[in-house]
C-alpha positions in Angstrom: -4.3 19.0 -5.8 -2.3 15.8 -6.0 -5.5 13.7 -5.8 -7.0 15.7 -8.7 -3.8 15.1 -10.8 -4.0 11.4 -9.9 -7.6 11.1 -11.1 -6.7 12.9 -14.3 -3.9 10.4 -14.9 -6.1 7.5 -14.1 -8.8 8.7 -16.4 -6.4 9.3 -19.3 -4.4 6.1 -19.0 -5.7 3.4 -16.6 -2.8 1.1 -17.4 -0.2 3.7 -16.5 -2.0 4.4 -13.2 -1.9 0.7 -12.3 1.8 0.6 -13.3 2.5 3.5 -11.0 0.6 1.9 -8.1 2.5 -1.3 -8.6 5.8 0.7 -8.6 4.8 2.4 -5.3 4.0 -0.9 -3.7 7.2 -2.3 -5.0 9.1 0.6 -3.4 7.3 0.0 -0.1 8.2 -3.7 -0.3 11.8 -2.9 -0.9 11.8 -0.5 2.0 10.2 -3.1 4.3 12.8 -5.7 3.3 15.7 -3.4 4.0 14.1 -2.2 7.2 13.7 -5.8 8.5 17.3 -6.6 7.5 18.5 -3.6 9.6 16.3 -4.6 12.5 12.6 -4.0 13.1 13.3 -1.0 15.3 15.9 0.5 13.0 15.6 3.9 11.4 15.2 2.1 8.0 12.3 0.0 9.4 10.6 3.1 10.9 10.8 4.9 7.6 9.5 1.8 5.8 6.5 1.6 8.1 5.8 5.3 7.8 5.9 5.1 4.0 3.7 2.0 3.9 1.2 3.6 6.2 1.0 6.7 4.1 0.7 4.7 0.9 -2.2 2.6 2.1 -4.0 5.6 3.6 -3.8 7.1 0.2 -5.2 4.0 -1.4 -8.0 3.8 1.2 -8.9 7.4 0.6 -9.0 6.8 -3.2 -11.0 3.6 -2.9 -13.6 5.4 -0.7 -14.0 8.2 -3.2 -17.3 8.0 -5.1 -15.4 8.9 -8.3 -13.3 5.8 -8.1 -14.4 3.7 -11.1 -13.6 0.2 -9.7 -16.5 -2.2 -9.2 -17.9 -2.0 -5.7 -17.1 -5.5 -4.7 -13.4 -5.1 -5.7 -13.3 -1.8 -3.8 -14.7 -3.4 -0.8 -12.1 -6.2 -0.9 -9.3 -3.8 -1.4 -10.5 -1.6 1.5 -10.6 -4.7 3.7 -7.0 -5.5 2.8 -6.0 -1.9 3.4 -7.6 -2.0 6.8 -5.7 -5.2 7.6 -2.5 -3.5 6.5 -3.0 -0.5 8.8 -3.9 -2.8 11.7 -0.8 -4.9 11.0 1.3 -1.8 11.0 -0.2 -0.8 14.4 0.6 -4.3 15.7 4.2 -3.8 14.7 4.2 -0.4 16.4 2.9 -1.9 19.6 5.5 -4.7 19.4 2.9 -7.4 19.0 4.4 -8.4 15.7 8.2 -8.8 15.1 8.3 -9.4 11.4 7.3 -7.7 8.2 6.8 -11.0 6.3 3.0 -11.0 6.3 2.9 -7.4 5.1 5.4 -8.1 2.4 3.5 -11.3 1.3 0.1 -9.4 1.0 1.7 -6.4 -0.8 3.4 -8.7 -3.3 0.0 -10.3 -4.1 -1.6 -6.9 -4.6 1.4 -5.7 -6.7 1.3 -8.7 -8.9 -2.4 -8.3 -9.4 -1.8 -4.8 -10.7 0.7 -6.0 -13.2 -1.7 -8.4 -14.9 
C-alpha cells in the first residue's frame, strides 16, 4: 500500500519525491552521526544502522521495480551503491568496520545529487 502511494506521489510530482528521498537520507545521516558520537555499539548507533538498512532496502526494491522510470544505467549504478551500503552495514554488524564515515560520505553524495 505504501509503495503504491509512493509511486503515485512520484508520478504526480517528481521533484517532491526527490526532495522526500533527500530528506530521508539526511535523517539517516543525522542518525548515523549521533550514533557514532554515542559509540558504534550504542543504542543510538543500532537504531541508526537499522533505519539506514530499511531505507536502502526500500530504495533497492523501488529501483528493481519495472515501473521505476529512471534510466537503466542510473538504476544499475544506484543499485550497486545500495548493495555496497548493505554490505558496509553488515561489516559494521560483524565488527569488521568501526566507523560510519564511509557510509555518511556516500550518503551525502547521493543526497546532494537528489537536491540538484
